[in-house]
Structures are given as structure tokens and as C-alpha cells.
PADREN-642196 format. One line per 8 residues: number of its first residue (from 1); their letters; for each residue z, x, y of N, C-alpha, C. Coordinates in Angstrom, 2 decimals, decimal comma. Layout:
// residues N
NUM	A	Z/X/Y/Z/X/Y/Z/X/Y; ...
END
This chain:
// residues 291
1	XXXXXXXX	-11,94/13,51/-10,96/-11,28/12,54/-10,06/-10,76/13,25/-8,83; -10,94/12,63/-7,66/-10,50/13,24/-6,42/-8,99/13,11/-6,27; -8,35/14,18/-5,82/-6,92/14,16/-5,64/-6,57/14,51/-4,20; -5,31/14,88/-3,98/-4,83/15,10/-2,63/-5,57/16,21/-1,91; -5,73/16,04/-0,60/-6,37/17,07/0,20/-5,41/18,23/0,42; -5,95/19,43/0,73/-5,10/20,58/0,98/-4,24/20,35/2,21; -4,74/19,62/3,17/-3,94/19,34/4,36/-2,68/18,58/3,99; -2,82/17,58/3,09/-1,66/16,81/2,67/-0,63/17,68/1,98
9	XXXXXXXX	-1,09/18,66/1,22/-0,17/19,55/0,52/0,56/20,46/1,50; -0,16/21,05/2,44/0,43/22,06/3,28/1,40/21,50/4,30; 1,26/20,22/4,66/2,13/19,65/5,70/3,35/18,95/5,15; 3,58/19,07/3,84/4,65/18,31/3,22/6,04/18,69/3,68; 6,35/19,97/3,79/7,72/20,41/3,98/8,35/19,78/5,22; 7,61/19,69/6,28/8,17/19,12/7,50/8,48/17,65/7,35; 7,75/16,97/6,48/7,90/15,52/6,36/9,08/15,13/5,49; 9,32/15,88/4,42/10,33/15,45/3,47/11,64/16,20/3,64
17	XXXXXXXX	11,60/17,49/3,73/12,80/18,26/4,03/13,93/18,07/3,05; 13,65/17,75/1,79/14,71/17,55/0,82/14,31/18,22/-0,48; 15,29/18,58/-1,27/15,01/19,13/-2,59/14,51/18,02/-3,49; 13,67/18,38/-4,43/13,20/17,41/-5,41/11,83/16,87/-5,09; 11,26/17,20/-3,93/9,94/16,73/-3,56/9,03/17,93/-3,38; 7,88/17,92/-4,03/7,00/19,07/-3,92/5,71/18,77/-3,19; 5,08/17,63/-3,45/3,82/17,31/-2,77/3,75/15,83/-2,50; 3,04/15,44/-1,45/2,91/14,02/-1,13/1,64/13,78/-0,36
25	XXXXXXXX	1,18/12,50/-0,38/-0,03/12,19/0,38/-0,28/10,72/0,42; -1,32/10,32/1,13/-1,68/8,92/1,22/-3,13/8,79/1,60; -3,70/7,60/1,34/-5,12/7,45/1,66/-5,53/6,03/1,92; -6,65/5,86/2,54/-7,18/4,56/2,89/-8,68/4,55/2,65; -9,21/3,39/2,29/-10,65/3,30/2,01/-11,25/2,09/2,70; -12,50/2,17/3,08/-13,23/1,01/3,59/-14,52/0,83/2,82; -14,94/-0,40/2,68/-16,23/-0,68/2,07/-17,18/-1,32/3,07; -16,69/-1,50/4,30/-17,52/-2,04/5,37/-17,16/-1,30/6,64
33	XXXXXXXX	-18,06/-1,29/7,58/-17,79/-0,60/8,83/-17,10/-1,48/9,85; -16,97/-2,78/9,56/-16,41/-3,67/10,56/-14,90/-3,83/10,45; -14,24/-3,06/9,59/-12,78/-3,09/9,51/-12,29/-4,40/8,95; -11,83/-5,30/9,80/-11,34/-6,59/9,34/-12,51/-7,47/8,99; -12,47/-8,00/7,77/-13,57/-8,86/7,33/-13,20/-10,31/7,62; -13,57/-10,83/8,74/-13,23/-12,21/9,02/-13,37/-12,54/10,48; -13,11/-13,82/10,83/-13,36/-14,23/12,19/-12,24/-15,07/12,79; -11,42/-15,70/11,96/-10,47/-16,67/12,51/-9,18/-16,04/12,99
41	XXXXXXXX	-8,87/-14,83/12,59/-7,63/-14,20/13,01/-7,63/-12,76/12,57; -6,66/-11,98/13,04/-6,65/-10,55/12,77/-6,50/-10,21/11,31; -5,88/-11,08/10,54/-5,70/-10,77/9,13/-6,60/-11,58/8,23; -7,54/-12,28/8,80/-8,36/-13,20/8,02/-9,50/-12,47/7,32; -9,79/-12,92/6,11/-10,94/-12,41/5,37/-12,09/-13,39/5,50; -13,30/-12,88/5,32/-14,47/-13,73/5,42/-14,43/-14,84/4,37; -14,54/-16,08/4,78/-14,52/-17,20/3,85/-15,85/-17,30/3,12; -15,80/-17,62/1,84/-17,02/-17,77/1,07/-17,61/-19,16/1,29
49	XXXXXXXX	-18,92/-19,23/1,29/-19,57/-20,53/1,38/-19,41/-21,30/0,08; -19,28/-20,55/-1,01/-19,06/-21,17/-2,32/-17,86/-20,52/-2,98; -16,65/-20,90/-2,53/-15,45/-20,23/-3,03/-15,26/-20,43/-4,53; -14,77/-19,39/-5,18/-14,46/-19,49/-6,59/-13,20/-20,32/-6,77; -13,03/-20,94/-7,94/-11,86/-21,77/-8,17/-10,57/-20,96/-8,10; -9,49/-21,65/-7,73/-8,19/-21,00/-7,74/-7,78/-20,67/-9,17; -7,09/-19,55/-9,39/-6,56/-19,28/-10,72/-5,62/-20,41/-11,14; -5,78/-20,91/-12,34/-4,91/-21,97/-12,82/-3,54/-21,40/-13,18
57	XXXXXXXX	-2,52/-22,26/-13,27/-1,20/-21,78/-13,69/-1,27/-21,06/-15,04; -2,10/-21,57/-15,95/-2,24/-20,91/-17,25/-2,85/-19,53/-17,10; -3,80/-19,42/-16,20/-4,45/-18,13/-15,97/-3,48/-17,12/-15,38; -2,66/-17,57/-14,43/-1,66/-16,69/-13,85/-0,66/-16,26/-14,91; -0,22/-17,20/-15,74/0,73/-16,89/-16,81/0,13/-15,90/-17,81; -1,14/-16,08/-18,13/-1,81/-15,17/-19,06/-1,90/-13,77/-18,46; -2,24/-13,71/-17,17/-2,32/-12,41/-16,50/-0,97/-11,72/-16,50; 0,07/-12,48/-16,27/1,41/-11,89/-16,26/1,76/-11,33/-17,63
65	XXXXXXXX	1,38/-12,04/-18,68/1,63/-11,56/-20,04/0,87/-10,26/-20,31; -0,39/-10,23/-19,87/-1,21/-9,02/-20,05/-0,58/-7,84/-19,32; -0,12/-8,07/-18,10/0,46/-6,98/-17,32/1,82/-6,56/-17,85; 2,59/-7,51/-18,36/3,87/-7,15/-18,97/3,65/-6,22/-20,17; 2,61/-6,49/-20,93/2,27/-5,61/-22,06/1,85/-4,24/-21,54; 1,07/-4,22/-20,46/0,63/-2,97/-19,86/1,84/-2,14/-19,41; 2,80/-2,78/-18,78/4,00/-2,08/-18,32/4,80/-1,54/-19,50; 4,95/-2,34/-20,55/5,67/-1,88/-21,74/4,97/-0,68/-22,36
73	XXXXXXXX	3,65/-0,75/-22,44/2,89/0,35/-23,04/3,03/1,65/-22,25; 3,41/1,53/-20,98/3,60/2,70/-20,15/5,08/2,98/-19,88; 5,91/2,54/-20,80/7,33/2,88/-20,77/8,11/2,27/-19,62; 7,59/1,20/-19,04/8,30/0,56/-17,93/8,21/1,35/-16,64; 7,32/2,34/-16,57/7,22/3,19/-15,38/6,10/2,75/-14,45; 5,72/1,47/-14,54/4,70/0,89/-13,67/5,18/-0,49/-13,23; 4,87/-0,88/-12,01/5,15/-2,23/-11,54/3,95/-2,71/-10,72; 3,62/-3,99/-10,87/2,45/-4,56/-10,19/2,85/-5,87/-9,53
81	XXXXXXXX	2,40/-6,07/-8,30/2,57/-7,36/-7,62/1,28/-7,68/-6,88; 0,95/-8,97/-6,84/-0,24/-9,37/-6,08/-0,08/-10,78/-5,54; -0,83/-11,05/-4,49/-0,82/-12,37/-3,84/-2,20/-12,64/-3,28; -2,73/-13,82/-3,54/-4,03/-14,22/-3,00/-3,78/-15,06/-1,75; -4,18/-14,56/-0,60/-3,96/-15,27/0,66/-4,77/-16,55/0,76; -5,84/-16,67/-0,04/-6,69/-17,85/0,02/-6,14/-18,97/-0,85; -5,85/-18,68/-2,11/-5,43/-19,71/-3,05/-3,93/-19,83/-3,20; -3,19/-18,81/-2,77/-1,74/-18,80/-2,93/-1,27/-18,30/-4,28
89	XXXXXXXX	-2,18/-17,99/-5,19/-1,80/-17,47/-6,50/-1,07/-16,14/-6,34; 0,00/-15,96/-7,10/0,79/-14,74/-6,96/1,52/-14,44/-8,26; 1,83/-13,17/-8,45/2,66/-12,77/-9,59/3,26/-11,40/-9,30; 4,31/-11,08/-10,04/4,95/-9,78/-9,93/5,48/-9,40/-11,30; 5,17/-8,18/-11,72/5,63/-7,67/-13,01/6,29/-6,33/-12,79; 7,57/-6,25/-13,15/8,33/-5,02/-12,97/9,19/-5,09/-11,72; 10,49/-4,88/-11,89/11,42/-4,96/-10,76/12,01/-3,59/-10,41; 11,55/-2,56/-11,10/12,07/-1,23/-10,88/11,78/-0,73/-9,47
97	XXXXXXXX	12,72/0,03/-8,91/12,52/0,63/-7,59/11,93/2,03/-7,77; 10,94/2,33/-6,95/10,24/3,60/-7,01/10,35/4,32/-5,66; 10,25/5,64/-5,67/10,07/6,38/-4,43/8,74/5,94/-3,80; 8,74/5,80/-2,51/7,52/5,34/-1,85/6,46/6,43/-1,75; 6,88/7,69/-1,60/5,96/8,72/-1,13/5,31/8,19/0,14; 4,03/8,43/0,34/3,43/8,14/1,65/2,98/6,71/1,88; 3,17/5,81/0,92/2,87/4,41/1,25/3,82/3,90/2,33; 4,96/4,56/2,50/5,91/4,13/3,53/5,33/4,31/4,93
105	XXXXXXXX	4,25/5,05/5,07/3,67/5,25/6,39/3,14/3,95/6,98; 2,68/3,02/6,14/2,28/1,70/6,64/3,50/0,98/7,19; 4,62/1,09/6,49/5,87/0,48/6,91/6,33/1,05/8,25; 6,25/2,37/8,39/6,65/3,01/9,64/5,78/2,51/10,80; 4,49/2,42/10,57/3,59/1,96/11,63/3,87/0,50/11,99; 4,08/-0,34/10,98/4,40/-1,74/11,26/5,69/-1,86/12,06; 6,68/-1,04/11,72/7,95/-1,06/12,46/7,73/-0,63/13,91; 6,87/0,35/14,11/6,57/0,84/15,46/5,96/-0,27/16,31
113	XXXXXXXX	5,11/-1,10/15,69/4,39/-2,15/16,42/5,15/-3,46/16,51; 6,31/-3,54/15,87/7,01/-4,81/15,74/7,43/-5,39/17,09; 8,04/-4,58/17,91/8,56/-5,08/19,19/7,60/-4,90/20,35; 6,73/-3,89/20,25/5,84/-3,60/21,37/4,58/-2,91/20,84; 3,43/-3,57/21,00/2,19/-2,97/20,51/1,51/-2,11/21,57; 2,19/-1,90/22,70/1,64/-1,05/23,75/2,10/0,39/23,49; 1,32/1,10/22,70/1,69/2,46/22,33/1,19/3,45/23,37; 1,89/4,55/23,48/1,40/5,64/24,34/0,20/6,29/23,66
121	XXXXXXXX	-0,54/7,07/24,42/-1,69/7,76/23,84/-1,25/8,71/22,74; -0,09/9,33/22,92/0,44/10,23/21,89/0,78/9,47/20,62; 1,44/8,32/20,78/1,81/7,51/19,62/0,58/7,01/18,87; -0,43/6,59/19,60/-1,66/6,12/18,96/-2,33/7,26/18,18; -2,33/8,43/18,78/-2,91/9,58/18,09/-2,11/9,93/16,84; -0,79/9,88/16,95/0,05/10,18/15,79/-0,14/9,13/14,69; -0,21/7,88/15,07/-0,42/6,82/14,08/-1,75/7,00/13,37; -2,77/7,35/14,12/-4,09/7,57/13,52/-4,05/8,73/12,53
129	XXXXXXXX	-3,42/9,83/12,92/-3,29/10,97/12,02/-2,45/10,62/10,79; -1,39/9,86/10,99/-0,48/9,50/9,90/-1,18/8,69/8,82; -2,04/7,77/9,23/-2,72/6,91/8,26/-4,01/7,52/7,76; -4,85/8,01/8,65/-6,20/8,39/8,24/-6,28/9,72/7,52; -5,38/10,66/7,83/-5,38/11,93/7,10/-4,01/12,22/6,50; -3,12/11,22/6,52/-1,79/11,35/5,94/-1,01/12,53/6,51; -1,04/12,66/7,83/-0,32/13,76/8,46/1,19/13,49/8,43; 1,92/14,38/7,78/3,35/14,19/7,60/4,16/14,48/8,86
137	XXXXXXXX	3,71/15,44/9,67/4,41/15,71/10,92/4,35/14,49/11,84; 3,20/13,84/11,88/3,07/12,63/12,69/3,99/11,53/12,16; 4,07/11,40/10,84/4,95/10,40/10,25/6,40/10,67/10,59; 6,81/11,92/10,52/8,20/12,27/10,85/8,53/11,93/12,30; 7,58/12,20/13,19/7,80/11,90/14,61/7,93/10,40/14,84; 7,05/9,62/14,23/7,09/8,17/14,43/8,29/7,55/13,72; 8,71/8,14/12,61/9,91/7,66/11,93/11,12/7,81/12,85; 11,20/8,92/13,57/12,28/9,08/14,54/12,15/8,07/15,68
145	XXXXXXXX	10,91/7,81/16,10/10,68/6,87/17,20/11,17/5,47/16,86; 10,98/5,03/15,62/11,40/3,67/15,25/12,90/3,58/14,97; 13,60/4,71/15,04/15,04/4,69/14,84/15,49/5,18/13,49; 14,62/5,88/12,80/15,01/6,45/11,51/15,40/5,40/10,50; 16,41/5,70/9,72/16,84/4,82/8,63/17,23/3,44/9,14; 18,09/3,39/10,15/18,56/2,09/10,64/17,42/1,29/11,25; 16,53/1,95/11,97/15,42/1,24/12,58/14,46/0,68/11,56; 14,15/1,48/10,52/13,23/0,99/9,50/13,86/-0,13/8,69
153	XXXXXXXX	15,14/0,01/8,36/15,81/-1,06/7,62/15,85/-2,36/8,43; 16,06/-2,26/9,72/16,07/-3,45/10,57/14,70/-4,11/10,60; 13,66/-3,31/10,73/12,30/-3,85/10,72/12,00/-4,51/9,38; 12,42/-3,88/8,30/12,13/-4,43/6,97/12,82/-5,76/6,73; 13,96/-5,97/7,37/14,61/-7,28/7,27/13,72/-8,34/7,92; 13,09/-7,99/9,03/12,16/-8,91/9,69/10,94/-9,18/8,81; 10,49/-8,16/8,07/9,34/-8,31/7,19/9,68/-9,02/5,87; 10,96/-9,35/5,68/11,38/-10,03/4,46/11,50/-9,11/3,26
161	XXXXXXXX	11,61/-7,82/3,51/11,71/-6,83/2,43/13,18/-6,60/2,08; 13,60/-7,22/0,99/15,00/-7,18/0,59/15,30/-6,08/-0,43; 14,26/-5,42/-0,92/14,44/-4,48/-2,02/14,00/-3,06/-1,65; 13,90/-2,80/-0,34/13,49/-1,49/0,14/14,64/-0,85/0,91; 14,94/0,40/0,56/16,03/1,12/1,20/15,49/2,40/1,82; 15,52/2,47/3,14/15,01/3,64/3,84/15,89/4,85/3,57; 15,27/6,02/3,62/15,98/7,28/3,43/15,64/8,20/4,60; 16,59/9,04/4,99/16,34/9,95/6,10/15,17/10,89/5,81
169	XXXXXXXX	14,94/11,19/4,54/13,70/11,85/4,13/12,75/10,72/3,75; 11,91/10,29/4,69/11,19/9,03/4,55/10,40/8,91/3,26; 9,95/10,03/2,69/9,15/9,96/1,47/9,90/9,54/0,23; 11,24/9,58/0,29/12,01/9,11/-0,87/12,73/7,80/-0,56; 12,23/7,09/0,44/12,58/5,68/0,58/12,26/4,99/-0,74; 13,09/4,06/-1,17/12,84/3,36/-2,43/12,41/1,93/-2,17; 11,56/1,41/-3,05/10,98/0,08/-2,83/10,53/-0,51/-4,15; 10,13/-1,77/-4,12/9,55/-2,44/-5,29/8,13/-2,89/-4,95
177	XXXXXXXX	7,36/-3,16/-6,00/6,00/-3,65/-5,80/6,02/-4,98/-5,04; 6,95/-5,86/-5,39/7,03/-7,16/-4,71/7,30/-6,99/-3,22; 8,17/-6,05/-2,86/8,47/-5,84/-1,45/7,26/-5,29/-0,70; 6,46/-4,46/-1,36/5,28/-3,93/-0,69/4,26/-5,03/-0,41; 4,17/-6,01/-1,29/3,29/-7,14/-1,02/3,85/-7,98/0,11; 5,17/-8,10/0,20/5,76/-8,81/1,34/5,41/-8,13/2,65; 5,41/-6,81/2,65/5,00/-6,08/3,84/3,56/-6,38/4,20; 2,68/-6,35/3,22/1,27/-6,65/3,47/1,09/-8,08/3,96
185	XXXXXXXX	1,89/-9,00/3,45/1,82/-10,38/3,93/2,22/-10,47/5,40; 3,27/-9,74/5,77/3,73/-9,74/7,16/2,66/-9,19/8,09; 1,96/-8,15/7,61/0,94/-7,52/8,44/-0,29/-8,40/8,60; -0,71/-9,07/7,53/-1,96/-9,82/7,55/-1,83/-11,27/7,99; -0,62/-11,80/8,00/-0,43/-13,21/8,35/-0,77/-13,47/9,81; -1,53/-14,53/10,06/-1,89/-14,89/11,42/-0,67/-15,27/12,26; 0,39/-15,74/11,61/1,61/-16,08/12,33/2,75/-15,14/11,95; 2,41/-13,91/11,56/3,40/-12,93/11,17/4,09/-12,31/12,37
193	XXXXXXXX	4,99/-11,36/12,13/5,80/-10,78/13,21/5,04/-9,80/14,11; 3,88/-9,32/13,67/3,10/-8,41/14,51/2,18/-9,20/15,43; 1,88/-8,63/16,58/0,92/-9,25/17,48/-0,48/-9,13/16,90; -1,41/-9,88/17,46/-2,80/-9,77/17,03/-3,31/-8,34/17,18; -2,99/-7,72/18,31/-3,43/-6,34/18,54/-2,80/-5,38/17,53; -1,51/-5,61/17,22/-0,83/-4,75/16,25/-1,44/-4,86/14,87; -1,71/-6,08/14,45/-2,33/-6,29/13,15/-3,70/-5,62/13,07; -4,50/-5,80/14,10/-5,83/-5,19/14,11/-5,75/-3,68/14,04
201	XXXXXXXX	-4,77/-3,10/14,71/-4,62/-1,65/14,74/-4,29/-1,12/13,34; -3,31/-1,75/12,68/-2,95/-1,31/11,32/-4,14/-1,42/10,39; -4,80/-2,58/10,40/-5,90/-2,79/9,47/-7,09/-1,89/9,78; -7,33/-1,63/11,06/-8,43/-0,72/11,38/-8,16/0,67/10,83; -6,94/1,15/11,01/-6,61/2,48/10,50/-6,70/2,53/8,98; -6,44/1,39/8,35/-6,54/1,35/6,89/-7,99/1,24/6,41; -8,92/1,61/7,29/-10,33/1,69/6,89/-10,96/3,00/7,32; -10,14/3,95/7,72/-10,72/5,14/8,34/-10,20/6,45/7,74
209	XXXXXXXX	-9,89/6,46/6,47/-9,32/7,67/5,88/-10,38/8,63/5,37; -9,96/9,84/5,14/-10,87/10,84/4,57/-11,30/10,44/3,16; -12,50/10,84/2,80/-13,12/10,39/1,56/-12,33/10,72/0,30; -11,67/11,89/0,26/-11,04/12,31/-0,99/-9,81/11,50/-1,36; -9,37/10,62/-0,47/-8,19/9,82/-0,77/-8,54/8,36/-1,07; -9,75/8,12/-1,52/-10,19/6,75/-1,83/-10,00/6,46/-3,31; -8,83/5,98/-3,67/-8,56/5,63/-5,06/-7,43/4,59/-5,09; -7,10/4,10/-6,29/-6,01/3,14/-6,41/-6,48/1,71/-6,44
217	XXXXXXXX	-5,91/0,87/-5,59/-6,26/-0,55/-5,54/-7,76/-0,80/-5,46; -8,55/-0,02/-4,73/-9,99/-0,28/-4,65/-10,70/-0,28/-5,99; -10,10/0,29/-7,02/-10,74/0,28/-8,34/-10,95/-1,14/-8,85; -10,20/-2,10/-8,29/-10,31/-3,50/-8,72/-11,32/-4,28/-7,90; -11,93/-3,65/-6,89/-12,82/-4,37/-5,99/-14,21/-4,54/-6,60; -14,81/-5,73/-6,45/-16,19/-5,91/-6,89/-17,15/-5,24/-5,93; -18,37/-5,03/-6,37/-19,36/-4,35/-5,53/-19,62/-5,11/-4,24; -19,49/-6,43/-4,27/-19,80/-7,25/-3,09/-18,56/-7,63/-2,29
225	XXXXXXXX	-17,48/-6,88/-2,47/-16,28/-7,17/-1,68/-16,61/-7,08/-0,19; -16,08/-8,02/0,58/-16,34/-8,03/2,02/-15,41/-7,09/2,77; -14,37/-6,62/2,13/-13,47/-5,67/2,78/-12,48/-5,11/1,78; -12,14/-3,84/1,94/-11,13/-3,19/1,09/-10,27/-2,29/1,97; -8,96/-2,44/1,86/-8,00/-1,63/2,59/-7,04/-1,00/1,58; -6,62/0,22/1,79/-5,68/0,82/0,84/-4,86/1,91/1,50; -3,65/2,08/1,00/-2,77/3,18/1,41/-2,12/3,72/0,15; -2,30/5,01/-0,09/-1,77/5,61/-1,32/-0,65/6,59/-1,04
233	XXXXXXXX	0,15/6,83/-2,04/1,20/7,83/-1,94/1,34/8,56/-3,26; 1,54/9,86/-3,20/1,74/10,63/-4,43/2,73/11,74/-4,14; 3,60/12,01/-5,06/4,61/13,04/-4,86/5,07/13,60/-6,20; 5,19/14,91/-6,27/5,69/15,58/-7,47/7,18/15,81/-7,28; 7,99/15,41/-8,26/9,44/15,39/-8,10/10,07/16,42/-9,03; 10,67/17,44/-8,45/11,29/18,48/-9,27/12,48/17,94/-10,06; 13,16/16,93/-9,49/14,30/16,34/-10,19/13,88/15,55/-11,42; 12,59/15,28/-11,55/12,04/14,58/-12,72/11,08/15,51/-13,46
241	XXXXXXXX	11,53/16,76/-13,63/10,75/17,76/-14,39/9,35/17,96/-13,80; 9,25/17,87/-12,49/7,98/18,07/-11,79/6,91/17,05/-12,17; 7,35/15,88/-12,60/6,42/14,79/-12,88/6,07/14,06/-11,58; 5,05/13,20/-11,67/4,46/12,64/-10,46/4,76/11,15/-10,25; 5,05/10,82/-9,00/5,02/9,44/-8,51/3,62/9,21/-7,94; 2,98/8,09/-8,33/1,67/7,74/-7,79/1,67/6,25/-7,47; 1,46/5,91/-6,20/1,52/4,52/-5,73/0,27/4,15/-4,96; -0,07/2,87/-4,97/-1,19/2,37/-4,18/-0,89/0,96/-3,72
249	XXXXXXXX	-1,05/0,72/-2,42/-0,95/-0,64/-1,88/-2,24/-0,93/-1,13; -2,67/-2,20/-1,14/-3,90/-2,49/-0,44/-4,30/-3,95/-0,48; -5,53/-4,16/-0,08/-6,06/-5,52/0,09/-7,53/-5,52/-0,29; -7,96/-6,58/-0,98/-9,36/-6,73/-1,35/-9,80/-8,14/-0,96; -10,76/-8,24/-0,05/-11,33/-9,52/0,33/-12,66/-9,68/-0,38; -12,81/-10,76/-1,12/-14,02/-11,01/-1,89/-14,34/-12,49/-1,89; -15,35/-12,87/-2,60/-15,81/-14,25/-2,62/-14,69/-15,21/-3,04; -14,15/-15,95/-2,08/-13,14/-16,96/-2,38/-11,73/-16,45/-2,54
257	XXXXXXXX	-11,50/-15,15/-2,33/-10,15/-14,60/-2,51/-9,86/-13,54/-1,46; -8,57/-13,34/-1,20/-8,11/-12,29/-0,30/-6,83/-11,73/-0,91; -7,01/-10,75/-1,79/-5,91/-10,23/-2,59/-5,10/-9,18/-1,85; -3,78/-9,31/-1,91/-2,87/-8,26/-1,49/-2,24/-7,71/-2,76; -2,19/-6,39/-2,91/-1,73/-5,82/-4,17/-0,93/-4,54/-3,96; 0,07/-4,36/-4,81/0,83/-3,11/-4,85/0,98/-2,69/-6,30; 0,70/-1,43/-6,58/0,93/-0,85/-7,90/1,75/0,42/-7,70; 2,95/0,44/-8,23/3,85/1,58/-8,12/4,08/2,18/-9,49
265	XXXXXXXX	4,22/3,51/-9,55/4,40/4,16/-10,85/5,01/5,53/-10,69; 5,58/6,05/-11,78/6,11/7,42/-11,75/6,14/8,00/-13,16; 6,68/9,22/-13,26/6,86/9,92/-14,53/5,53/10,31/-15,17; 4,55/10,69/-14,34/3,24/11,11/-14,84/3,16/12,63/-14,95; 2,50/13,10/-15,99/2,36/14,54/-16,20/1,51/15,19/-15,11; 0,52/14,45/-14,61/-0,34/14,96/-13,55/-0,62/13,85/-12,55; -1,06/14,24/-11,37/-1,47/13,24/-10,38/-2,66/12,45/-10,90; -3,60/13,14/-11,55/-4,79/12,47/-12,06/-4,44/11,39/-13,07
273	XXXXXXXX	-3,46/11,67/-13,93/-3,04/10,67/-14,91/-2,41/9,47/-14,22; -1,64/9,74/-13,19/-1,04/8,64/-12,43/-2,07/7,77/-11,77; -3,09/8,39/-11,17/-4,16/7,62/-10,55/-4,87/6,77/-11,59; -5,10/7,33/-12,76/-5,76/6,58/-13,84/-4,97/5,34/-14,21; -3,66/5,48/-14,36/-2,80/4,34/-14,73/-2,79/3,28/-13,62; -2,66/3,72/-12,37/-2,64/2,80/-11,24/-3,94/2,01/-11,16; -5,06/2,70/-11,32/-6,34/2,01/-11,24/-6,55/1,07/-12,41; -6,09/1,44/-13,59/-6,18/0,54/-14,74/-5,37/-0,72/-14,49
281	XXXXXXXX	-4,17/-0,57/-13,94/-3,32/-1,73/-13,66/-3,97/-2,66/-12,65; -4,50/-2,10/-11,59/-5,14/-2,92/-10,55/-6,35/-3,66/-11,10; -7,20/-2,95/-11,81/-8,41/-3,57/-12,35/-8,08/-4,62/-13,40; -7,09/-4,34/-14,24/-6,68/-5,30/-15,27/-6,15/-6,58/-14,63; -5,35/-6,44/-13,59/-4,75/-7,60/-12,94/-5,82/-8,53/-12,36; -6,75/-8,00/-11,60/-7,73/-8,87/-10,95/-8,80/-9,35/-11,92; -9,13/-8,56/-12,92/-10,08/-9,02/-13,93/-9,54/-10,26/-14,64; -8,26/-10,23/-14,97/-7,65/-11,37/-15,64/-7,51/-12,56/-14,71
289	XXX	-7,16/-12,33/-13,45/-7,01/-13,43/-12,50/-8,35/-14,11/-12,18; -9,43/-13,35/-12,26/-10,74/-13,91/-11,96/-11,36/-14,61/-13,17; -10,82/-14,40/-14,35/-11,46/-14,88/-15,59/-11,71/-16,36/-15,55
END
């Protein structure tokens, strides 16, 4: 299984600057070259000519039961949230707050674009590095640009994120799976707080990452998905006996559905084990919702 790039490892110290964090990273994947899969708006997915039926209330309830069992089997150290932009079906399992690691980089970029999508050439370059190769120095610079803790918290209030608390060491910002889906909703919504240009920029960058960071939410995507976007975060925490936080947030556009998903987890013996659990959770959730 592919894990963090050496670049992500070596640039960590400047980004976190706190005890208890040893490694961190993030990643994005695309399954199409056209970035946004759709035509009606910046966050729109391609509509199916023969859309699949909406998940029934019973189906959603069954999926929630399956995922609750999955969370219990993993000691409560996993949380899953998802929302279908097409049918409106949604669920959330697990209310625990987790360290974000590098998934917060999407939040930082959204905050940067909130008031003004006219970025300088330097800012655009930093944003590209922050998302596509998970450059931590770029993230630290843009975190300062948005106003640090107070600026990110203010932006998150606009995004409807009530369960996320920014930290001056951005990688140990705490959040919930449900709040991460709220962020994705704000980014992808045609009438959301970001401009059309801002939305397109975030989503485009979420299709241009290095190959070795393609894991997490995409494990739930079917072969014929019209679009897949993802941002991952992983961090080894010395305060937790050097165990791993492994998170994945993303979007899957497929026949009749446009899923937004967040899977957060921690207390893993290895990064590889964390990735395995995250991918199992994502695949289990959508397999049950599609049944």
C-alpha cells in the first residue's frame, strides 16, 4: 500500500511546530482529466440519464446500523459522515473529535478564498503546493494569511462548522466527520459562500495530487465514477504512544449520486493499518447505501 511521500515527511517540522506530532501529509486523486464533472455549476456532478433510485429511509437506517457496528468493532476510534448532493440522503456515525492533520489544508484554502478569490501569483502557487503535494510550509504561510486561529474559526462559522476548533499548530486543529462534510457542502454548493471561481480552484486542485497519495475515500468509487476528489491527512502522535491519525475527506460523483464523505480515525499502530480501516469504512458505507 502506498503511504506518505518523503517530501511530506521532511517538511513537517515547519508546519506543526509542536510536541506530540511526528509526521503528516495529505493527498488528492482524480479519475478524470476534466476536474469538475458537470456542466450546470462549479460544484455540479454529471447527471445520469438513468439515475439510480434514492436510498430509502430504511436503507439509510440499515447503513447507519452497519457503520455503528463498524465503529464499535474499531473501539470507537472511527467516525463516518456522508451526504448525497443529488438525493439528499445523509448520515453521520461517531461524534468524536479528531486531529485534522492535513485535511485542514482544504479548510485553509476555502478560508483564503472566502472574501476574495483574486489571489496573488504567490498565493496561487502556495495553494497549489499545499494541496497537490501537501507542502507544509505553504500551508503555514497561508494559515497566517487567513488570520491564523481567529481567521480560520471565523471562516468556519460561515461554513456552518460548529464542531471544529482551530489550533495555532494547524495540524492539530480538531474536528468531526460531520463538520468536514459541512465544509465540503459549502465548497460544492452552487449558492455556497465561495465564488464560482473559488469553487473551481479548490476542486481543480483536488484532482492534481501526486500518485502516491491516492487512497481513502476513493476506495468507495465505482470504476465508472465520473469524478473523484479527495484530501487525506495522516500524523503520528507521540502523545498517543506514536500511534497514527489517518483521515480522508472527499467526493465521488457517479451514476445518479454525488457523494460527499469524511472518514476520520486515530489510534492506529501503523499508517497502513489506518488507511485500511478508512478505506473499509468508506467502501462499506457506499456499498450499503447503493444496495
